[in-house]
C-alpha positions in Angstrom: -81.0 13.2 -3.9 -78.4 12.1 -1.3 -79.1 12.2 2.4 -77.0 14.5 4.6 -75.3 12.8 7.5 -73.7 14.9 10.3 -70.7 13.3 12.0 -69.5 14.0 15.5 -70.7 17.3 16.9 -71.1 18.9 13.5 -74.9 19.2 13.7 -74.9 20.6 17.2 -72.1 23.0 16.2 -73.9 24.4 13.2 -77.0 25.0 15.4 -74.9 27.6 17.3 -74.4 29.7 14.2 -76.7 32.7 13.4 -79.9 31.8 11.6 -78.9 33.4 8.3 -75.7 31.4 8.3 -77.5 28.2 9.1 -79.9 28.9 6.2 -77.1 29.5 3.8 -75.3 26.3 4.9 -78.6 24.4 4.4 -79.0 25.8 0.9 -75.4 25.0 -0.1 -75.7 21.4 1.3 -79.0 21.1 -0.7 -77.0 21.9 -3.8 -74.5 19.3 -3.0 -77.2 16.7 -2.3 -78.4 17.3 -5.8 -75.0 16.9 -7.5 -74.2 20.6 -7.8 -71.2 22.5 -6.5 -71.7 25.0 -3.7 -71.6 28.7 -4.6 -68.3 29.2 -2.8 -66.0 26.2 -2.1 -62.5 24.8 -2.3 -61.0 21.3 -2.2 -59.5 20.2 1.1 -56.9 17.6 0.1 -55.1 18.1 3.5 -58.2 16.4 5.1 -58.6 13.6 2.5 -59.4 12.6 -1.0 -62.7 14.2 -2.3 -63.1 16.4 0.8 -64.4 19.9 0.1 -65.1 23.0 2.1 -68.1 25.2 1.8 -67.3 28.9 2.6 -70.0 31.2 4.0 -69.0 34.8 4.5 -71.0 37.3 6.5 -69.3 39.7 9.0 -67.6 36.4 10.0 -66.3 33.4 8.1 -68.0 30.0 8.5 -66.8 26.7 7.1 -68.4 23.3 6.4 -66.0 20.5 5.6 -67.7 17.6 3.9 -67.3 14.6 1.6 -69.8 13.7 -1.1 -67.9 11.0 -3.0 -69.9 8.2 -1.3 -73.0 7.2 -3.3 -75.3 7.0 -0.2 -74.9 10.4 1.5 -73.1 13.7 1.9 -71.1 13.4 5.1 -70.6 16.6 7.0 -67.3 16.1 8.8 -66.8 19.4 10.6 -68.3 22.9 10.9 -66.6 25.9 12.5 -66.3 29.7 12.5 -63.0 30.7 11.0 -61.2 33.4 12.8 -57.8 33.6 10.9 -56.7 33.5 7.3 -55.4 30.0 7.6 -57.5 27.0 8.7 -56.3 26.0 12.2 -54.6 22.6 12.4 -57.1 21.6 15.1 -60.0 22.0 12.6 -58.1 19.9 10.0 -57.4 17.2 12.5 -61.0 17.0 13.7 -62.2 16.6 10.0 -59.4 14.0 9.3 -60.4 12.0 12.3 -64.1 11.9 11.4 -63.2 11.0 7.8 -61.1 8.1 9.0 -63.9 6.9 11.4 -66.3 7.1 8.4 -64.0 5.1 6.2 -63.5 2.4 8.9 -67.2 2.2 9.5 -67.9 1.8 5.8 -65.2 -0.8 5.3 -66.7 -2.9 8.2 -70.2 -2.4 6.9 -71.5 -0.8 10.1 -74.1 2.0 10.1 -72.6 4.0 13.1 
């Protein structure tokens, strides 16, 4: 089973979500850790290669953008509450920036 690594403020941000949403996100990430697809997801090629989005729908919409293509861990790039039909450019940019930082970190062999 892969570890889950939270990048940037993702872990703190998810802690502000309702308990039921956090539990569902945890379950979906557990599936990903074990090599399974989340129940509701879509690819996010606008963020980067291999990046996917977990979709959690309650009265509100919540999203988890992650990449699981690295062998060592599932990296959570960004989490947010979605308030419009289209993902805001700001959320895509945050995820892209964290992915680029992760790629640089891995290419230089540094942990953080």
